[in-house]
PDB file of the backbone (N, CA, C, O) and the ligand in Angstrom, with CONECT records:
HET     ZN  A 101       1
ATOM      1  N   UNK A   1       0.836  -1.189   0.003  1.00  0.00           N
ATOM      2  CA  UNK A   1      -0.050   0.104   0.033  1.00  0.00           C
ATOM      3  C   UNK A   1       0.838   1.231  -0.188  1.00  0.00           C
ATOM      4  O   UNK A   1       1.950   1.236   0.342  1.00  0.00           O
ATOM      5  N   UNK A   2       0.455   2.161  -0.903  1.00  0.00           N
ATOM      6  CA  UNK A   2       1.363   3.266  -1.001  1.00  0.00           C
ATOM      7  C   UNK A   2       1.015   4.474   0.180  1.00  0.00           C
ATOM      8  O   UNK A   2      -0.131   4.540   0.622  1.00  0.00           O
ATOM      9  N   UNK A   3       1.896   5.259   0.576  1.00  0.00           N
ATOM     10  CA  UNK A   3       1.712   6.092   1.486  1.00  0.00           C
ATOM     11  C   UNK A   3       0.889   7.312   0.802  1.00  0.00           C
ATOM     12  O   UNK A   3       1.268   7.840  -0.243  1.00  0.00           O
ATOM     13  N   UNK A   4      -0.198   7.674   1.457  1.00  0.00           N
ATOM     14  CA  UNK A   4      -0.917   8.843   0.931  1.00  0.00           C
ATOM     15  C   UNK A   4      -0.079  10.126   1.010  1.00  0.00           C
ATOM     16  O   UNK A   4       0.804  10.184   1.866  1.00  0.00           O
ATOM     17  N   UNK A   5      -0.305  11.223   0.129  1.00  0.00           N
ATOM     18  CA  UNK A   5       0.667  12.242   0.280  1.00  0.00           C
ATOM     19  C   UNK A   5       0.546  13.066   1.687  1.00  0.00           C
ATOM     20  O   UNK A   5      -0.527  13.375   2.205  1.00  0.00           O
ATOM     21  N   UNK A   6       1.614  13.315   2.122  1.00  0.00           N
ATOM     22  CA  UNK A   6       1.827  14.073   3.322  1.00  0.00           C
ATOM     23  C   UNK A   6       1.428  15.656   3.049  1.00  0.00           C
ATOM     24  O   UNK A   6       1.681  16.159   1.954  1.00  0.00           O
ATOM     25  N   UNK A   7       0.901  16.281   3.918  1.00  0.00           N
ATOM     26  CA  UNK A   7       0.488  17.836   3.653  1.00  0.00           C
ATOM     27  C   UNK A   7       0.961  18.408   4.954  1.00  0.00           C
ATOM     28  O   UNK A   7       1.041  17.820   6.032  1.00  0.00           O
ATOM     29  N   UNK A   8       1.265  19.671   4.670  1.00  0.00           N
ATOM     30  CA  UNK A   8       1.678  20.599   5.975  1.00  0.00           C
ATOM     31  C   UNK A   8       0.528  20.505   7.107  1.00  0.00           C
ATOM     32  O   UNK A   8      -0.679  20.519   6.861  1.00  0.00           O
ATOM     33  N   UNK A   9       1.112  20.405   8.392  1.00  0.00           N
ATOM     34  CA  UNK A   9       0.185  20.164   9.375  1.00  0.00           C
ATOM     35  C   UNK A   9      -0.082  18.733   9.806  1.00  0.00           C
ATOM     36  O   UNK A   9      -0.658  18.462  10.860  1.00  0.00           O
ATOM     37  N   UNK A  10       0.306  17.946   9.052  1.00  0.00           N
ATOM     38  CA  UNK A  10       0.201  16.364   9.198  1.00  0.00           C
ATOM     39  C   UNK A  10       1.107  16.150  10.388  1.00  0.00           C
ATOM     40  O   UNK A  10       2.007  16.945  10.660  1.00  0.00           O
ATOM     41  N   UNK A  11       0.842  15.009  11.127  1.00  0.00           N
ATOM     42  CA  UNK A  11       1.687  14.449  12.113  1.00  0.00           C
ATOM     43  C   UNK A  11       2.298  13.300  11.560  1.00  0.00           C
ATOM     44  O   UNK A  11       1.603  12.593  10.830  1.00  0.00           O
ATOM     45  N   UNK A  12       3.673  12.935  11.816  1.00  0.00           N
ATOM     46  CA  UNK A  12       4.271  11.816  11.096  1.00  0.00           C
ATOM     47  C   UNK A  12       5.214  11.165  12.137  1.00  0.00           C
ATOM     48  O   UNK A  12       5.701  11.771  13.092  1.00  0.00           O
ATOM     49  N   UNK A  13       5.423   9.791  11.827  1.00  0.00           N
ATOM     50  CA  UNK A  13       6.351   9.059  12.455  1.00  0.00           C
ATOM     51  C   UNK A  13       7.361   8.547  11.532  1.00  0.00           C
ATOM     52  O   UNK A  13       7.127   7.969  10.470  1.00  0.00           O
ATOM     53  N   UNK A  14       8.708   8.859  12.123  1.00  0.00           N
ATOM     54  CA  UNK A  14       9.769   8.418  11.070  1.00  0.00           C
ATOM     55  C   UNK A  14      10.376   6.939  11.602  1.00  0.00           C
ATOM     56  O   UNK A  14      10.073   6.461  12.696  1.00  0.00           O
ATOM     57  N   UNK A  15      11.155   6.392  10.777  1.00  0.00           N
ATOM     58  CA  UNK A  15      11.803   5.043  11.165  1.00  0.00           C
ATOM     59  C   UNK A  15      12.564   5.151  12.367  1.00  0.00           C
ATOM     60  O   UNK A  15      12.606   4.154  13.089  1.00  0.00           O
ATOM     61  N   UNK A  16      13.232   6.283  12.744  1.00  0.00           N
ATOM     62  CA  UNK A  16      14.037   6.254  13.900  1.00  0.00           C
ATOM     63  C   UNK A  16      13.359   7.480  14.756  1.00  0.00           C
ATOM     64  O   UNK A  16      13.032   8.551  14.245  1.00  0.00           O
ATOM     65  N   UNK A  17      13.200   7.143  16.154  1.00  0.00           N
ATOM     66  CA  UNK A  17      12.650   8.146  17.020  1.00  0.00           C
ATOM     67  C   UNK A  17      13.754   9.192  17.349  1.00  0.00           C
ATOM     68  O   UNK A  17      14.958   8.935  17.350  1.00  0.00           O
ATOM     69  N   UNK A  18      13.227  10.347  17.615  1.00  0.00           N
ATOM     70  CA  UNK A  18      14.169  11.631  17.915  1.00  0.00           C
ATOM     71  C   UNK A  18      14.951  11.325  19.244  1.00  0.00           C
ATOM     72  O   UNK A  18      14.580  10.535  20.113  1.00  0.00           O
ATOM     73  N   UNK A  19      16.123  12.103  19.256  1.00  0.00           N
ATOM     74  CA  UNK A  19      16.870  11.728  20.474  1.00  0.00           C
ATOM     75  C   UNK A  19      16.138  11.911  21.772  1.00  0.00           C
ATOM     76  O   UNK A  19      16.564  11.358  22.786  1.00  0.00           O
ATOM     77  N   UNK A  20      14.999  12.700  21.795  1.00  0.00           N
ATOM     78  CA  UNK A  20      14.316  12.928  23.085  1.00  0.00           C
ATOM     79  C   UNK A  20      13.342  11.829  23.425  1.00  0.00           C
ATOM     80  O   UNK A  20      12.701  11.821  24.476  1.00  0.00           O
ATOM     81  N   UNK A  21      13.245  10.786  22.377  1.00  0.00           N
ATOM     82  CA  UNK A  21      12.469   9.609  22.829  1.00  0.00           C
ATOM     83  C   UNK A  21      11.130   9.663  21.976  1.00  0.00           C
ATOM     84  O   UNK A  21      10.471   8.649  21.750  1.00  0.00           O
ATOM     85  N   UNK A  22      10.817  10.791  21.569  1.00  0.00           N
ATOM     86  CA  UNK A  22       9.467  10.969  20.897  1.00  0.00           C
ATOM     87  C   UNK A  22       9.567  10.572  19.552  1.00  0.00           C
ATOM     88  O   UNK A  22      10.597  10.725  18.894  1.00  0.00           O
ATOM     89  N   UNK A  23       8.387   9.996  19.059  1.00  0.00           N
ATOM     90  CA  UNK A  23       8.438   9.796  17.479  1.00  0.00           C
ATOM     91  C   UNK A  23       7.305  10.199  16.695  1.00  0.00           C
ATOM     92  O   UNK A  23       6.752   9.505  15.841  1.00  0.00           O
ATOM     93  N   UNK A  24       6.974  11.447  17.062  1.00  0.00           N
ATOM     94  CA  UNK A  24       5.877  12.073  16.449  1.00  0.00           C
ATOM     95  C   UNK A  24       6.282  13.688  16.004  1.00  0.00           C
ATOM     96  O   UNK A  24       6.662  14.523  16.825  1.00  0.00           O
ATOM     97  N   UNK A  25       6.160  13.886  14.895  1.00  0.00           N
ATOM     98  CA  UNK A  25       6.580  15.178  14.302  1.00  0.00           C
ATOM     99  C   UNK A  25       5.543  15.821  13.543  1.00  0.00           C
ATOM    100  O   UNK A  25       4.822  15.127  12.825  1.00  0.00           O
ATOM    101  N   UNK A  26       5.370  17.168  13.622  1.00  0.00           N
ATOM    102  CA  UNK A  26       4.505  17.818  12.741  1.00  0.00           C
ATOM    103  C   UNK A  26       5.246  18.532  11.535  1.00  0.00           C
ATOM    104  O   UNK A  26       6.254  19.224  11.678  1.00  0.00           O
ATOM    105  N   UNK A  27       4.658  18.292  10.407  1.00  0.00           N
ATOM    106  CA  UNK A  27       5.184  18.766   9.172  1.00  0.00           C
ATOM    107  C   UNK A  27       4.804  20.336   9.008  1.00  0.00           C
ATOM    108  O   UNK A  27       3.650  20.735   8.852  1.00  0.00           O
ATOM    109  N   UNK A  28       5.915  21.134   9.065  1.00  0.00           N
ATOM    110  CA  UNK A  28       5.510  22.712   9.049  1.00  0.00           C
ATOM    111  C   UNK A  28       5.875  23.149   7.600  1.00  0.00           C
ATOM    112  O   UNK A  28       5.331  24.151   7.137  1.00  0.00           O
ATOM    113  N   UNK A  29       6.712  22.486   6.913  1.00  0.00           N
ATOM    114  CA  UNK A  29       6.963  23.069   5.636  1.00  0.00           C
ATOM    115  C   UNK A  29       7.296  21.930   4.710  1.00  0.00           C
ATOM    116  O   UNK A  29       8.074  21.068   5.119  1.00  0.00           O
ATOM    117  N   UNK A  30       6.767  21.840   3.467  1.00  0.00           N
ATOM    118  CA  UNK A  30       6.852  20.839   2.457  1.00  0.00           C
ATOM    119  C   UNK A  30       7.510  21.389   1.206  1.00  0.00           C
ATOM    120  O   UNK A  30       6.992  22.389   0.709  1.00  0.00           O
ATOM    121  N   UNK A  31       8.455  20.928   0.702  1.00  0.00           N
ATOM    122  CA  UNK A  31       9.083  21.422  -0.565  1.00  0.00           C
ATOM    123  C   UNK A  31      10.269  20.578  -0.853  1.00  0.00           C
ATOM    124  O   UNK A  31      10.290  19.435  -0.395  1.00  0.00           O
ATOM    125  N   UNK A  32      11.237  21.013  -1.549  1.00  0.00           N
ATOM    126  CA  UNK A  32      12.452  20.244  -1.793  1.00  0.00           C
ATOM    127  C   UNK A  32      12.968  19.679  -0.483  1.00  0.00           C
ATOM    128  O   UNK A  32      13.433  18.555  -0.289  1.00  0.00           O
ATOM    129  N   UNK A  33      12.815  20.568   0.287  1.00  0.00           N
ATOM    130  CA  UNK A  33      13.124  20.195   1.834  1.00  0.00           C
ATOM    131  C   UNK A  33      11.947  20.083   2.764  1.00  0.00           C
ATOM    132  O   UNK A  33      10.953  20.782   2.565  1.00  0.00           O
ATOM    133  N   UNK A  34      12.004  19.313   3.681  1.00  0.00           N
ATOM    134  CA  UNK A  34      11.028  19.096   4.574  1.00  0.00           C
ATOM    135  C   UNK A  34      11.418  19.600   5.985  1.00  0.00           C
ATOM    136  O   UNK A  34      12.421  19.201   6.578  1.00  0.00           O
ATOM    137  N   UNK A  35      10.549  20.505   6.470  1.00  0.00           N
ATOM    138  CA  UNK A  35      10.742  21.069   7.782  1.00  0.00           C
ATOM    139  C   UNK A  35       9.844  20.310   8.772  1.00  0.00           C
ATOM    140  O   UNK A  35       8.673  20.190   8.413  1.00  0.00           O
ATOM    141  N   UNK A  36      10.136  19.860   9.772  1.00  0.00           N
ATOM    142  CA  UNK A  36       9.673  19.047  10.824  1.00  0.00           C
ATOM    143  C   UNK A  36       9.824  19.741  12.260  1.00  0.00           C
ATOM    144  O   UNK A  36      10.875  20.326  12.521  1.00  0.00           O
ATOM    145  N   UNK A  37       8.896  19.688  13.089  1.00  0.00           N
ATOM    146  CA  UNK A  37       9.062  20.010  14.441  1.00  0.00           C
ATOM    147  C   UNK A  37       8.630  18.887  15.453  1.00  0.00           C
ATOM    148  O   UNK A  37       7.484  18.436  15.457  1.00  0.00           O
ATOM    149  N   UNK A  38       9.582  18.478  16.282  1.00  0.00           N
ATOM    150  CA  UNK A  38       9.164  17.453  17.253  1.00  0.00           C
ATOM    151  C   UNK A  38       8.053  17.835  18.303  1.00  0.00           C
ATOM    152  O   UNK A  38       8.198  18.891  18.919  1.00  0.00           O
ATOM    153  N   UNK A  39       7.079  17.136  18.519  1.00  0.00           N
ATOM    154  CA  UNK A  39       5.947  17.471  19.165  1.00  0.00           C
ATOM    155  C   UNK A  39       6.345  17.401  20.523  1.00  0.00           C
ATOM    156  O   UNK A  39       5.538  17.884  21.318  1.00  0.00           O
ATOM    157  N   UNK A  40       7.244  16.987  20.923  1.00  0.00           N
ATOM    158  CA  UNK A  40       7.796  16.731  22.447  1.00  0.00           C
ATOM    159  C   UNK A  40       8.638  17.921  22.786  1.00  0.00           C
ATOM    160  O   UNK A  40       8.305  18.762  23.620  1.00  0.00           O
ATOM    161  N   UNK A  41       9.776  17.946  22.075  1.00  0.00           N
ATOM    162  CA  UNK A  41      10.789  18.845  22.577  1.00  0.00           C
ATOM    163  C   UNK A  41      10.827  20.138  21.702  1.00  0.00           C
ATOM    164  O   UNK A  41      11.628  21.030  21.983  1.00  0.00           O
ATOM    165  N   UNK A  42      10.003  20.246  20.685  1.00  0.00           N
ATOM    166  CA  UNK A  42       9.823  21.396  19.739  1.00  0.00           C
ATOM    167  C   UNK A  42      11.122  21.569  19.015  1.00  0.00           C
ATOM    168  O   UNK A  42      11.352  22.667  18.510  1.00  0.00           O
ATOM    169  N   UNK A  43      11.967  20.630  18.916  1.00  0.00           N
ATOM    170  CA  UNK A  43      13.235  20.843  18.233  1.00  0.00           C
ATOM    171  C   UNK A  43      12.692  20.768  16.720  1.00  0.00           C
ATOM    172  O   UNK A  43      11.767  20.041  16.357  1.00  0.00           O
ATOM    173  N   UNK A  44      13.457  21.679  15.869  1.00  0.00           N
ATOM    174  CA  UNK A  44      13.166  21.621  14.346  1.00  0.00           C
ATOM    175  C   UNK A  44      14.167  20.957  13.613  1.00  0.00           C
ATOM    176  O   UNK A  44      15.344  21.166  13.904  1.00  0.00           O
ATOM    177  N   UNK A  45      13.835  20.111  12.613  1.00  0.00           N
ATOM    178  CA  UNK A  45      14.867  19.573  11.660  1.00  0.00           C
ATOM    179  C   UNK A  45      14.561  19.818  10.258  1.00  0.00           C
ATOM    180  O   UNK A  45      13.402  20.079   9.935  1.00  0.00           O
ATOM    181  N   UNK A  46      15.418  19.764   9.465  1.00  0.00           N
ATOM    182  CA  UNK A  46      15.306  20.034   8.043  1.00  0.00           C
ATOM    183  C   UNK A  46      15.931  18.920   7.363  1.00  0.00           C
ATOM    184  O   UNK A  46      17.086  18.603   7.646  1.00  0.00           O
ATOM    185  N   UNK A  47      15.255  18.295   6.480  1.00  0.00           N
ATOM    186  CA  UNK A  47      15.924  17.138   5.747  1.00  0.00           C
ATOM    187  C   UNK A  47      15.332  17.210   4.379  1.00  0.00           C
ATOM    188  O   UNK A  47      14.188  17.628   4.201  1.00  0.00           O
ATOM    189  N   UNK A  48      16.215  16.749   3.280  1.00  0.00           N
ATOM    190  CA  UNK A  48      15.718  16.654   1.834  1.00  0.00           C
ATOM    191  C   UNK A  48      14.606  15.806   1.634  1.00  0.00           C
ATOM    192  O   UNK A  48      14.665  14.690   2.151  1.00  0.00           O
ATOM    193  N   UNK A  49      13.441  16.170   0.879  1.00  0.00           N
ATOM    194  CA  UNK A  49      12.363  15.514   0.648  1.00  0.00           C
ATOM    195  C   UNK A  49      12.558  14.097   0.351  1.00  0.00           C
ATOM    196  O   UNK A  49      11.702  13.282   0.696  1.00  0.00           O
ATOM    197  N   UNK A  50      13.682  13.720  -0.297  1.00  0.00           N
ATOM    198  CA  UNK A  50      13.766  11.983  -0.741  1.00  0.00           C
ATOM    199  C   UNK A  50      14.067  11.368   0.551  1.00  0.00           C
ATOM    200  O   UNK A  50      13.628  10.252   0.830  1.00  0.00           O
ATOM    201  N   UNK A  51      14.792  12.041   1.346  1.00  0.00           N
ATOM    202  CA  UNK A  51      15.364  11.441   2.852  1.00  0.00           C
ATOM    203  C   UNK A  51      14.105  11.183   3.719  1.00  0.00           C
ATOM    204  O   UNK A  51      13.940  10.142   4.355  1.00  0.00           O
ATOM    205  N   UNK A  52      13.226  12.224   3.690  1.00  0.00           N
ATOM    206  CA  UNK A  52      11.963  12.369   4.381  1.00  0.00           C
ATOM    207  C   UNK A  52      11.124  11.070   3.803  1.00  0.00           C
ATOM    208  O   UNK A  52      10.647  10.311   4.647  1.00  0.00           O
ATOM    209  N   UNK A  53      10.946  10.816   2.585  1.00  0.00           N
ATOM    210  CA  UNK A  53      10.061   9.845   2.060  1.00  0.00           C
ATOM    211  C   UNK A  53      10.581   8.487   2.360  1.00  0.00           C
ATOM    212  O   UNK A  53       9.847   7.522   2.574  1.00  0.00           O
ATOM    213  N   UNK A  54      11.960   8.450   2.367  1.00  0.00           N
ATOM    214  CA  UNK A  54      12.377   6.981   2.779  1.00  0.00           C
ATOM    215  C   UNK A  54      12.292   6.773   4.439  1.00  0.00           C
ATOM    216  O   UNK A  54      12.212   5.632   4.894  1.00  0.00           O
ATOM    217  N   UNK A  55      12.311   7.806   5.211  1.00  0.00           N
ATOM    218  CA  UNK A  55      12.251   7.659   6.652  1.00  0.00           C
ATOM    219  C   UNK A  55      10.728   7.474   7.035  1.00  0.00           C
ATOM    220  O   UNK A  55      10.468   6.793   8.027  1.00  0.00           O
ATOM    221  N   UNK A  56       9.741   8.026   6.321  1.00  0.00           N
ATOM    222  CA  UNK A  56       8.452   8.118   6.721  1.00  0.00           C
ATOM    223  C   UNK A  56       7.995   6.781   7.116  1.00  0.00           C
ATOM    224  O   UNK A  56       8.298   5.822   6.407  1.00  0.00           O
ATOM    225  N   UNK A  57       7.378   6.643   8.055  1.00  0.00           N
ATOM    226  CA  UNK A  57       6.769   5.285   8.636  1.00  0.00           C
ATOM    227  C   UNK A  57       5.310   5.447   8.789  1.00  0.00           C
ATOM    228  O   UNK A  57       4.627   4.534   8.325  1.00  0.00           O
ATOM    229  N   UNK A  58       4.713   6.422   9.345  1.00  0.00           N
ATOM    230  CA  UNK A  58       3.301   6.531   9.587  1.00  0.00           C
ATOM    231  C   UNK A  58       2.987   8.023   9.533  1.00  0.00           C
ATOM    232  O   UNK A  58       3.799   8.927   9.732  1.00  0.00           O
ATOM    233  N   UNK A  59       1.637   8.159   9.223  1.00  0.00           N
ATOM    234  CA  UNK A  59       1.223   9.600   9.066  1.00  0.00           C
ATOM    235  C   UNK A  59      -0.163   9.851   9.737  1.00  0.00           C
ATOM    236  O   UNK A  59      -1.004   8.998   9.456  1.00  0.00           O
ATOM    237  N   UNK A  60      -0.532  10.767  10.498  1.00  0.00           N
ATOM    238  CA  UNK A  60      -1.688  11.042  11.054  1.00  0.00           C
ATOM    239  C   UNK A  60      -2.214  12.372  10.434  1.00  0.00           C
ATOM    240  O   UNK A  60      -1.461  13.342  10.338  1.00  0.00           O
ATOM    241  N   UNK A  61      -3.503  12.414  10.016  1.00  0.00           N
ATOM    242  CA  UNK A  61      -4.020  13.912   9.639  1.00  0.00           C
ATOM    243  C   UNK A  61      -4.719  14.396  10.869  1.00  0.00           C
ATOM    244  O   UNK A  61      -5.390  13.686  11.619  1.00  0.00           O
ATOM    245  N   UNK A  62      -4.483  15.742  11.006  1.00  0.00           N
ATOM    246  CA  UNK A  62      -5.135  16.500  12.111  1.00  0.00           C
ATOM    247  C   UNK A  62      -6.476  16.070  12.349  1.00  0.00           C
ATOM    248  O   UNK A  62      -6.848  15.836  13.499  1.00  0.00           O
ATOM    249  N   UNK A  63      -7.226  15.947  11.379  1.00  0.00           N
ATOM    250  CA  UNK A  63      -8.836  15.717  11.524  1.00  0.00           C
ATOM    251  C   UNK A  63      -9.128  14.299  11.451  1.00  0.00           C
ATOM    252  O   UNK A  63     -10.329  14.036  11.390  1.00  0.00           O
ATOM    253  N   UNK A  64      -8.242  13.223  11.442  1.00  0.00           N
ATOM    254  CA  UNK A  64      -8.494  11.893  11.480  1.00  0.00           C
ATOM    255  C   UNK A  64      -8.949  11.430  12.783  1.00  0.00           C
ATOM    256  O   UNK A  64      -9.794  10.537  12.846  1.00  0.00           O
ATOM    257  N   UNK A  65      -8.486  11.933  13.765  1.00  0.00           N
ATOM    258  CA  UNK A  65      -8.728  11.287  15.135  1.00  0.00           C
ATOM    259  C   UNK A  65      -9.741  12.010  16.057  1.00  0.00           C
ATOM    260  O   UNK A  65      -9.912  11.667  17.227  1.00  0.00           O
ATOM    261  N   UNK A  66     -10.423  13.060  15.445  1.00  0.00           N
ATOM    262  CA  UNK A  66     -11.316  13.535  16.158  1.00  0.00           C
ATOM    263  C   UNK A  66     -12.654  13.939  15.182  1.00  0.00           C
ATOM    264  O   UNK A  66     -12.543  14.466  14.075  1.00  0.00           O
ATOM    265  N   UNK A  67     -13.874  13.596  15.800  1.00  0.00           N
ATOM    266  CA  UNK A  67     -14.980  13.752  15.162  1.00  0.00           C
ATOM    267  C   UNK A  67     -15.685  15.164  15.510  1.00  0.00           C
ATOM    268  O   UNK A  67     -15.928  15.397  16.695  1.00  0.00           O
ATOM    269  N   UNK A  68     -15.985  16.006  14.632  1.00  0.00           N
ATOM    270  CA  UNK A  68     -16.528  17.111  14.638  1.00  0.00           C
ATOM    271  C   UNK A  68     -18.098  17.078  14.730  1.00  0.00           C
ATOM    272  O   UNK A  68     -18.706  16.408  13.896  1.00  0.00           O
ATOM    273  N   UNK A  69     -18.737  17.722  15.635  1.00  0.00           N
ATOM    274  CA  UNK A  69     -20.260  17.736  15.379  1.00  0.00           C
ATOM    275  C   UNK A  69     -20.644  18.972  14.865  1.00  0.00           C
ATOM    276  O   UNK A  69     -20.287  20.006  15.430  1.00  0.00           O
ATOM    277  N   UNK A  70     -21.317  18.985  13.879  1.00  0.00           N
ATOM    278  CA  UNK A  70     -21.971  20.154  13.286  1.00  0.00           C
ATOM    279  C   UNK A  70     -20.910  21.191  12.613  1.00  0.00           C
ATOM    280  O   UNK A  70     -21.311  22.223  12.074  1.00  0.00           O
TER     281      UNK A  70
HETATM  282 ZN    ZN A 101      12.297  15.617  20.306  1.00  0.00          ZN2+
END
């Protein structure tokens, strides 16, 4: 199964957790380079898009885990 496209604002897990122990990142910029913010320690990282695609393991969309009423 192919990974659906990642969008800015998505939360993602990479193959290797961050040094702080968390493995959940928010995508803040998508381009030739991808900028991520660790959701635990707020550290920012920048990596090339192809490296990001290789490391990407899981993705959550902001609106997938909450149901909105009305
Ligand atoms: Zn971190």
